[in-house]
N, CA, C and O atoms as CSV, one atom per row, in Angstrom:
chain,resi,resn,atom,element,x,y,z
A,1,MET,N,N,82.205,158.724,-29.551
A,1,MET,CA,C,81.625,157.411,-28.617
A,1,MET,C,C,82.007,158.301,-27.151
A,1,MET,O,O,83.010,159.014,-27.125
A,2,SER,N,N,81.181,158.184,-26.065
A,2,SER,CA,C,80.918,158.331,-24.712
A,2,SER,C,C,81.443,157.010,-24.070
A,2,SER,O,O,81.570,155.927,-24.642
A,3,GLU,N,N,81.789,157.380,-22.458
A,3,GLU,CA,C,81.648,155.962,-22.138
A,3,GLU,C,C,80.596,154.987,-21.649
A,3,GLU,O,O,80.657,154.035,-20.871
A,4,ARG,N,N,79.346,155.673,-22.538
A,4,ARG,CA,C,78.298,155.368,-21.417
A,4,ARG,C,C,77.687,154.716,-23.142
A,4,ARG,O,O,76.528,154.946,-23.487
A,5,ASP,N,N,78.291,154.222,-23.708
A,5,ASP,CA,C,77.801,154.350,-25.707
A,5,ASP,C,C,78.180,152.492,-25.207
A,5,ASP,O,O,79.163,151.781,-24.998
A,6,PRO,N,N,76.557,152.387,-25.213
A,6,PRO,CA,C,76.169,150.438,-25.005
A,6,PRO,C,C,76.642,149.463,-25.729
A,6,PRO,O,O,76.646,148.292,-25.348
A,7,ASP,N,N,77.134,149.904,-26.964
A,7,ASP,CA,C,78.136,149.019,-27.997
A,7,ASP,C,C,79.127,148.191,-27.547
A,7,ASP,O,O,79.379,146.990,-27.633
A,8,ARG,N,N,79.889,149.683,-26.770
A,8,ARG,CA,C,81.254,149.451,-26.246
A,8,ARG,C,C,81.203,148.566,-24.986
A,8,ARG,O,O,81.933,147.587,-24.835
A,9,LEU,N,N,80.040,149.097,-23.854
A,9,LEU,CA,C,79.918,148.052,-22.880
A,9,LEU,C,C,79.949,146.589,-23.172
A,9,LEU,O,O,80.787,145.755,-22.828
A,10,ALA,N,N,78.434,146.398,-24.154
A,10,ALA,CA,C,78.315,145.456,-24.295
A,10,ALA,C,C,79.443,144.766,-24.581
A,10,ALA,O,O,79.612,143.840,-23.787
A,11,ASP,N,N,80.530,144.890,-25.663
A,11,ASP,CA,C,81.760,144.383,-25.972
A,11,ASP,C,C,82.402,143.719,-24.829
A,11,ASP,O,O,82.751,142.555,-24.628
A,12,GLU,N,N,82.473,145.137,-23.925
A,12,GLU,CA,C,83.797,144.840,-22.518
A,12,GLU,C,C,83.186,143.688,-21.904
A,12,GLU,O,O,83.804,142.656,-21.642
A,13,LEU,N,N,81.672,143.929,-21.628
A,13,LEU,CA,C,80.798,142.464,-20.893
A,13,LEU,C,C,80.970,141.823,-21.242
A,13,LEU,O,O,81.093,140.921,-20.414
A,14,LYS,N,N,81.267,141.228,-23.093
A,14,LYS,CA,C,81.441,140.333,-23.015
A,14,LYS,C,C,82.621,139.902,-23.612
A,14,LYS,O,O,82.542,139.768,-24.833
A,15,ARG,N,N,83.772,139.628,-23.061
A,15,ARG,CA,C,84.565,139.458,-23.336
A,15,ARG,C,C,84.652,139.134,-22.008
A,15,ARG,O,O,84.955,137.960,-21.795
A,16,GLU,N,N,84.374,140.229,-20.513
A,16,GLU,CA,C,84.694,139.335,-19.566
A,16,GLU,C,C,83.884,138.298,-19.609
A,16,GLU,O,O,84.531,137.276,-19.837
A,17,GLY,N,N,82.687,138.096,-19.485
A,17,GLY,CA,C,82.101,137.299,-19.281
A,17,GLY,C,C,82.401,136.018,-20.313
A,17,GLY,O,O,81.998,134.946,-19.861
A,18,ASP,N,N,82.894,135.967,-21.321
A,18,ASP,CA,C,84.297,134.661,-21.948
A,18,ASP,C,C,85.038,134.735,-20.784
A,18,ASP,O,O,84.485,133.981,-19.984
A,19,GLU,N,N,86.329,135.428,-20.102
A,19,GLU,CA,C,86.998,135.088,-19.677
A,19,GLU,C,C,86.901,134.919,-18.491
A,19,GLU,O,O,87.867,134.500,-17.852
A,20,LEU,N,N,86.032,135.125,-18.060
A,20,LEU,CA,C,85.527,134.374,-16.528
A,20,LEU,C,C,84.815,132.373,-17.547
A,20,LEU,O,O,85.114,131.217,-17.248
A,21,GLU,N,N,84.317,132.658,-18.150
A,21,GLU,CA,C,83.566,130.988,-18.069
A,21,GLU,C,C,85.035,131.030,-18.616
A,21,GLU,O,O,85.662,131.814,-17.904
A,22,ARG,N,N,85.808,130.521,-19.563
A,22,ARG,CA,C,87.511,129.825,-19.906
A,22,ARG,C,C,88.097,130.138,-18.215
A,22,ARG,O,O,88.695,129.107,-17.909
A,23,ARG,N,N,88.154,131.017,-17.163
A,23,ARG,CA,C,89.097,131.119,-15.955
A,23,ARG,C,C,87.527,129.272,-15.245
A,23,ARG,O,O,87.823,128.287,-14.569
A,24,SER,N,N,86.633,129.513,-15.627
A,24,SER,CA,C,86.096,128.725,-14.377
A,24,SER,C,C,85.424,127.629,-15.623
A,24,SER,O,O,84.323,127.105,-15.795
A,25,GLY,N,N,86.783,127.620,-16.377
A,25,GLY,CA,C,86.517,126.154,-17.403
A,25,GLY,C,C,88.044,125.294,-17.027
A,25,GLY,O,O,88.476,124.150,-17.166
A,26,GLU,N,N,88.439,126.347,-16.584
A,26,GLU,CA,C,89.903,126.123,-16.015
A,26,GLU,C,C,90.233,124.704,-14.300
A,26,GLU,O,O,90.600,123.550,-14.082
A,27,LEU,N,N,89.728,126.028,-13.542
A,27,LEU,CA,C,89.027,125.702,-12.378
A,27,LEU,C,C,88.395,125.015,-12.420
A,27,LEU,O,O,88.517,124.630,-11.257
A,28,GLN,N,N,87.407,124.159,-12.978
A,28,GLN,CA,C,86.949,123.036,-12.476
A,28,GLN,C,C,87.586,121.489,-12.700
A,28,GLN,O,O,87.595,120.473,-12.004
A,29,GLY,N,N,88.327,121.974,-14.563
A,29,GLY,CA,C,89.540,120.808,-14.311
A,29,GLY,C,C,90.162,120.658,-13.387
A,29,GLY,O,O,89.988,119.533,-12.918
A,30,ARG,N,N,91.426,121.762,-12.385
A,30,ARG,CA,C,92.189,121.481,-11.468
A,30,ARG,C,C,91.432,120.156,-10.397
A,30,ARG,O,O,91.854,119.040,-10.094
A,31,ILE,N,N,89.935,121.019,-9.968
A,31,ILE,CA,C,89.225,120.475,-9.402
A,31,ILE,C,C,89.407,119.150,-9.148
A,31,ILE,O,O,89.938,118.551,-8.213
A,32,GLU,N,N,88.504,118.568,-10.831
A,32,GLU,CA,C,88.442,117.474,-10.879
A,32,GLU,C,C,90.049,116.472,-11.224
A,32,GLU,O,O,89.865,115.269,-11.409
A,33,GLU,N,N,91.577,117.009,-11.298
A,33,GLU,CA,C,92.478,116.312,-10.918
A,33,GLU,C,C,92.845,116.411,-9.625
A,33,GLU,O,O,93.508,115.434,-9.276
A,34,VAL,N,N,92.662,117.259,-8.729
A,34,VAL,CA,C,92.669,117.480,-7.433
A,34,VAL,C,C,91.542,116.231,-6.768
A,34,VAL,O,O,91.937,115.561,-5.813
A,35,GLY,N,N,90.324,116.025,-7.273
A,35,GLY,CA,C,89.948,115.286,-6.505
A,35,GLY,C,C,90.335,113.265,-6.886
A,35,GLY,O,O,90.218,112.175,-6.325
A,36,GLU,N,N,90.630,113.622,-7.679
A,36,GLU,CA,C,90.904,112.365,-8.582
A,36,GLU,C,C,92.559,111.660,-8.133
A,36,GLU,O,O,93.010,110.608,-8.587
A,37,ASP,N,N,93.302,112.650,-7.056
A,37,ASP,CA,C,94.948,112.432,-6.441
A,37,ASP,C,C,93.960,112.496,-5.465
A,37,ASP,O,O,94.708,113.461,-5.308
A,38,TRP,N,N,93.144,112.483,-4.718
A,38,TRP,CA,C,92.834,112.447,-3.696
A,38,TRP,C,C,93.181,111.077,-3.668
A,38,TRP,O,O,93.971,110.395,-3.015
A,39,GLY,N,N,92.385,110.883,-4.539
A,39,GLY,CA,C,90.890,109.182,-4.446
A,39,GLY,C,C,92.173,108.044,-4.199
A,39,GLY,O,O,92.290,107.011,-3.540
A,40,ARG,N,N,93.431,109.176,-5.499
A,40,ARG,CA,C,94.905,107.336,-5.400
A,40,ARG,C,C,94.997,107.462,-4.336
A,40,ARG,O,O,94.864,106.329,-3.874
A,41,LYS,N,N,95.222,108.465,-3.182
A,41,LYS,CA,C,96.033,108.296,-2.192
A,41,LYS,C,C,95.442,107.855,-0.893
A,41,LYS,O,O,96.200,107.415,-0.029
A,42,ARG,N,N,93.758,107.958,-0.610
A,42,ARG,CA,C,93.297,106.847,-0.079
A,42,ARG,C,C,92.810,105.790,-0.346
A,42,ARG,O,O,91.985,105.296,0.423
A,43,ALA,N,N,93.329,104.915,-1.950
A,43,ALA,CA,C,93.717,104.511,-1.762
A,43,ALA,C,C,94.364,103.452,-1.782
A,43,ALA,O,O,94.141,102.250,-1.927
A,44,ASP,N,N,95.816,104.597,-1.484
A,44,ASP,CA,C,97.050,103.261,-1.412
A,44,ASP,C,C,97.355,103.366,0.483
A,44,ASP,O,O,97.515,104.413,1.109
A,45,GLN,N,N,97.360,102.550,0.813
A,45,GLN,CA,C,97.649,102.273,1.824
A,45,GLN,C,C,98.894,102.360,2.231
A,45,GLN,O,O,99.218,101.773,3.264
A,46,SER,N,N,99.783,103.075,1.533
A,46,SER,CA,C,101.001,103.313,2.220
A,46,SER,C,C,101.633,104.925,2.591
A,46,SER,O,O,102.662,105.339,3.125
A,47,ILE,N,N,100.278,105.623,1.928
A,47,ILE,CA,C,100.429,107.175,2.140
A,47,ILE,C,C,99.625,107.193,3.433
A,47,ILE,O,O,98.577,106.597,3.683
A,48,PRO,N,N,100.480,108.160,4.340
A,48,PRO,CA,C,99.792,108.295,5.707
A,48,PRO,C,C,98.982,109.305,5.459
A,48,PRO,O,O,99.095,110.050,4.486
A,49,GLY,N,N,97.838,109.410,6.611
A,49,GLY,CA,C,97.117,110.650,6.889
A,49,GLY,C,C,96.105,110.327,5.719
A,49,GLY,O,O,95.045,110.900,5.974
A,50,ALA,N,N,96.035,109.651,4.579
A,50,ALA,CA,C,95.109,110.003,4.102
A,50,ALA,C,C,93.874,109.060,4.243
A,50,ALA,O,O,94.121,108.022,3.630
A,51,PRO,N,N,92.408,109.022,4.924
A,51,PRO,CA,C,92.058,108.007,5.412
A,51,PRO,C,C,91.125,107.080,4.175
A,51,PRO,O,O,90.931,107.543,3.051
A,52,ALA,N,N,90.550,105.555,4.671
A,52,ALA,CA,C,90.050,104.684,3.843
A,52,ALA,C,C,88.573,105.546,3.239
A,52,ALA,O,O,87.728,106.102,3.940
A,53,PRO,N,N,88.602,105.419,1.448
A,53,PRO,CA,C,87.319,105.580,1.408
A,53,PRO,C,C,86.465,105.421,2.072
A,53,PRO,O,O,86.666,104.610,2.976
A,54,GLU,N,N,85.169,106.034,2.012
A,54,GLU,CA,C,83.567,105.407,2.410
A,54,GLU,C,C,83.547,104.304,2.536
A,54,GLU,O,O,84.555,103.824,2.017
A,55,GLY,N,N,82.709,103.322,3.110
A,55,GLY,CA,C,82.688,101.982,2.551
A,55,GLY,C,C,83.112,101.299,2.625
A,55,GLY,O,O,82.623,100.170,2.616
A,56,SER,N,N,84.540,101.636,2.770
A,56,SER,CA,C,85.879,100.877,3.687
A,56,SER,C,C,86.034,99.403,4.649
A,56,SER,O,O,85.443,99.507,5.723
A,57,GLU,N,N,86.497,98.509,4.504
A,57,GLU,CA,C,86.242,98.020,6.087
A,57,GLU,C,C,86.536,98.482,7.304
A,57,GLU,O,O,85.988,98.102,8.339
A,58,ASP,N,N,87.536,99.439,7.209
A,58,ASP,CA,C,88.174,100.266,8.291
A,58,ASP,C,C,87.649,101.397,8.526
A,58,ASP,O,O,87.948,101.923,9.597
A,59,ASP,N,N,86.962,101.921,7.851
A,59,ASP,CA,C,85.367,103.206,8.146
A,59,ASP,C,C,84.413,101.444,8.889
A,59,ASP,O,O,85.003,101.245,9.951
A,60,ALA,N,N,83.908,100.913,8.807
A,60,ALA,CA,C,82.992,99.532,9.054
A,60,ALA,C,C,83.102,99.854,11.114
A,60,ALA,O,O,82.385,100.369,11.972
A,61,GLN,N,N,84.614,99.085,11.039
A,61,GLN,CA,C,84.903,99.265,12.352
A,61,GLN,C,C,85.712,99.512,12.880
A,61,GLN,O,O,86.433,98.860,13.635
A,62,ASP,N,N,85.721,101.281,12.307
A,62,ASP,CA,C,85.664,102.739,13.238
A,62,ASP,C,C,84.781,103.120,14.015
A,62,ASP,O,O,84.795,103.328,15.229
A,63,GLU,N,N,83.930,103.211,13.180
A,63,GLU,CA,C,82.289,103.035,13.166
A,63,GLU,C,C,81.553,101.981,14.952
A,63,GLU,O,O,80.907,102.301,15.950
A,64,GLN,N,N,82.208,100.670,14.392
A,64,GLN,CA,C,81.758,100.111,15.555
A,64,GLN,C,C,82.485,100.191,16.580
A,64,GLN,O,O,81.886,100.178,17.655
A,65,ASP,N,N,84.116,100.309,16.605
A,65,ASP,CA,C,84.483,100.642,18.051
A,65,ASP,C,C,83.548,101.916,18.128
A,65,ASP,O,O,82.723,101.884,19.042
A,66,GLU,N,N,83.546,103.142,17.233
A,66,GLU,CA,C,83.003,104.093,18.336
A,66,GLU,C,C,81.597,103.827,18.974
A,66,GLU,O,O,81.181,103.918,20.130
A,67,SER,N,N,81.128,103.531,18.003
A,67,SER,CA,C,79.911,102.907,19.076
A,67,SER,C,C,79.469,101.898,20.406
A,67,SER,O,O,78.639,102.113,21.289
A,68,SER,N,N,80.098,101.066,20.248
A,68,SER,CA,C,80.463,100.629,21.747
A,68,SER,C,C,81.601,101.668,22.637
A,68,SER,O,O,82.123,101.255,23.672
A,69,SER,N,N,81.767,102.453,22.321
A,69,SER,CA,C,82.352,103.535,23.456
A,69,SER,C,C,81.296,104.185,24.198
A,69,SER,O,O,80.365,104.780,23.655
A,70,PRO,N,N,81.456,104.059,25.500
A,70,PRO,CA,C,80.294,105.191,26.816
A,70,PRO,C,C,81.233,105.916,26.200
A,70,PRO,O,O,82.268,105.775,25.549
A,71,GLY,N,N,80.311,106.988,26.751
A,71,GLY,CA,C,80.152,108.808,26.130
A,71,GLY,C,C,80.728,109.000,27.382
A,71,GLY,O,O,80.509,108.081,28.171
A,72,PRO,N,N,81.582,110.178,27.906
A,72,PRO,CA,C,81.777,110.881,28.653
A,72,PRO,C,C,80.634,110.885,29.732
A,72,PRO,O,O,79.730,110.156,29.325
A,73,GLU,N,N,80.364,111.384,30.844
A,73,GLU,CA,C,79.335,111.812,31.652
A,73,GLU,C,C,80.121,112.647,32.438
A,73,GLU,O,O,81.333,112.675,32.655
A,74,ALA,N,N,79.087,113.393,32.861
A,74,ALA,CA,C,79.439,114.630,33.579
A,74,ALA,C,C,78.709,113.968,34.991
A,74,ALA,O,O,77.974,112.980,34.986
A,75,PRO,N,N,79.093,114.750,36.171
A,75,PRO,CA,C,79.036,113.681,37.659
A,75,PRO,C,C,77.463,114.639,37.357
A,75,PRO,O,O,77.101,115.203,36.325
A,76,PRO,N,N,76.685,114.518,38.872
A,76,PRO,CA,C,75.656,115.093,39.009
A,76,PRO,C,C,76.400,116.094,39.289
A,76,PRO,O,O,77.617,115.995,39.447
A,77,PRO,N,N,75.274,117.938,39.447
A,77,PRO,CA,C,75.904,119.455,40.017
A,77,PRO,C,C,75.682,118.979,41.401
A,77,PRO,O,O,75.895,120.078,41.913
A,78,ASP,N,N,75.513,118.481,42.064
A,78,ASP,CA,C,75.859,118.107,43.827
A,78,ASP,C,C,76.633,117.077,44.458
A,78,ASP,O,O,76.614,116.847,45.667
A,79,ALA,N,N,77.451,116.340,43.429
A,79,ALA,CA,C,78.083,115.759,43.773
A,79,ALA,C,C,79.946,116.112,44.501
A,79,ALA,O,O,80.730,115.408,45.136
A,80,GLY,N,N,80.014,117.783,43.890
A,80,GLY,CA,C,80.989,118.431,44.964
A,80,GLY,C,C,82.330,117.963,43.967
A,80,GLY,O,O,82.089,117.418,42.890
A,81,PRO,N,N,83.564,118.181,44.344
A,81,PRO,CA,C,84.738,117.734,43.741
A,81,PRO,C,C,84.908,116.799,44.320
A,81,PRO,O,O,84.531,116.381,45.416
A,82,SER,N,N,86.150,116.059,42.727
A,82,SER,CA,C,86.771,114.467,42.817
A,82,SER,C,C,87.832,114.392,44.440
A,82,SER,O,O,87.854,115.505,44.966
A,83,GLU,N,N,88.354,113.705,44.951
A,83,GLU,CA,C,88.634,112.956,45.774
A,83,GLU,C,C,90.545,113.607,44.878
A,83,GLU,O,O,91.447,114.170,45.499
A,84,ALA,N,N,90.553,113.305,43.633
A,84,ALA,CA,C,91.758,113.872,43.045
A,84,ALA,C,C,91.770,116.040,43.205
A,84,ALA,O,O,92.633,116.899,43.382
A,85,ALA,N,N,90.286,116.009,43.008
A,85,ALA,CA,C,90.333,117.787,42.290
A,85,ALA,C,C,91.326,117.889,43.944
A,85,ALA,O,O,91.145,117.275,44.995
A,86,THR,N,N,92.573,119.128,43.497
A,86,THR,CA,C,93.542,119.167,44.179
A,86,THR,C,C,93.160,121.211,44.742
A,86,THR,O,O,92.638,122.058,44.017
A,87,ALA,N,N,93.606,121.386,46.054
A,87,ALA,CA,C,93.318,122.565,46.095
A,87,ALA,C,C,94.062,123.977,45.030
A,87,ALA,O,O,95.150,124.177,44.489
A,88,ALA,N,N,93.097,124.517,45.116
A,88,ALA,CA,C,93.830,126.763,44.489
A,88,ALA,C,C,94.777,126.736,44.217
A,88,ALA,O,O,95.115,126.022,45.161
A,89,GLU,N,N,95.697,126.893,43.680
A,89,GLU,CA,C,96.923,126.925,43.478
A,89,GLU,C,C,96.984,128.920,44.696
A,89,GLU,O,O,96.231,129.891,44.627
A,90,GLY,N,N,98.317,128.643,45.664
A,90,GLY,CA,C,97.695,129.603,47.053
A,90,GLY,C,C,97.157,129.152,48.131
A,90,GLY,O,O,97.622,129.493,49.219
A,91,ALA,N,N,96.198,128.395,48.054
A,91,ALA,CA,C,95.034,127.053,49.488
A,91,ALA,C,C,96.493,126.986,50.522
A,91,ALA,O,O,96.360,127.391,51.677
A,92,ALA,N,N,97.700,126.531,50.122
A,92,ALA,CA,C,98.311,125.778,51.068
A,92,ALA,C,C,99.409,127.040,52.202
A,92,ALA,O,O,100.148,126.926,53.181
A,93,GLY,N,N,98.926,128.138,51.335
A,93,GLY,CA,C,99.974,129.076,52.236
A,93,GLY,C,C,101.036,129.062,51.271
A,93,GLY,O,O,101.103,128.489,50.183
A,94,PRO,N,N,101.762,129.717,51.805
A,94,PRO,CA,C,103.498,130.495,50.692
A,94,PRO,C,C,104.541,129.180,50.462
A,94,PRO,O,O,104.092,128.127,50.915
A,95,PRO,N,N,105.344,129.130,50.074
A,95,PRO,CA,C,106.042,127.907,49.959
A,95,PRO,C,C,106.925,127.664,51.227
A,95,PRO,O,O,107.118,128.617,51.982
A,96,SER,N,N,107.393,126.620,51.462
A,96,SER,CA,C,108.608,126.878,52.302
A,96,SER,C,C,109.204,127.461,52.569
A,96,SER,O,O,108.958,128.035,53.630
A,97,ASP,N,N,110.304,127.757,51.936
A,97,ASP,CA,C,111.346,128.439,50.833
A,97,ASP,C,C,111.254,130.238,51.465
A,97,ASP,O,O,112.177,131.039,51.608
A,98,ALA,N,N,110.098,130.368,51.676
A,98,ALA,CA,C,109.586,131.840,51.239
A,98,ALA,C,C,109.747,132.592,51.991
A,98,ALA,O,O,109.208,133.654,51.680
A,99,GLY,N,N,110.285,132.612,52.968
A,99,GLY,CA,C,110.475,132.818,54.537
A,99,GLY,C,C,111.921,132.601,55.049
A,99,GLY,O,O,112.182,132.733,56.245
A,100,ASP,N,N,112.938,132.240,54.053
A,100,ASP,CA,C,114.123,132.134,54.345
A,100,ASP,C,C,114.819,132.884,53.430
A,100,ASP,O,O,115.584,132.553,52.524
A,101,GLU,N,N,114.298,134.300,53.946
A,101,GLU,CA,C,115.704,135.449,53.349
A,101,GLU,C,C,117.133,135.671,53.877
A,101,GLU,O,O,117.944,136.374,53.274
A,102,SER,N,N,117.466,134.885,55.316
A,102,SER,CA,C,118.571,135.224,55.965
A,102,SER,C,C,120.006,134.822,55.359
A,102,SER,O,O,120.395,133.679,55.597
A,103,ASP,N,N,120.751,135.598,54.662
A,103,ASP,CA,C,122.299,135.596,54.316
A,103,ASP,C,C,122.950,135.658,56.092
A,103,ASP,O,O,124.162,135.672,56.305
């Protein structure tokens, strides 16, 4: 038989397809397990970092807080720098001790 034997190729492809299907099923099972675990963690208030499930009272309060907070606004382009703006580095001259190198 040659390497291009259709029956041999068909058998090989069938085996590969079966293997991929098996692995896909395993992966789907693992995804479901992780999803259930994450759901349990989100529902448990003692687990830090797991956000509350969608639609909970905490989400509604967060959305209300976010909507009542004003958004940041940029100053008008012709406003210039604010009073808090500092001069660029070196604009004030060298440090006062830069010239004191006499020993």
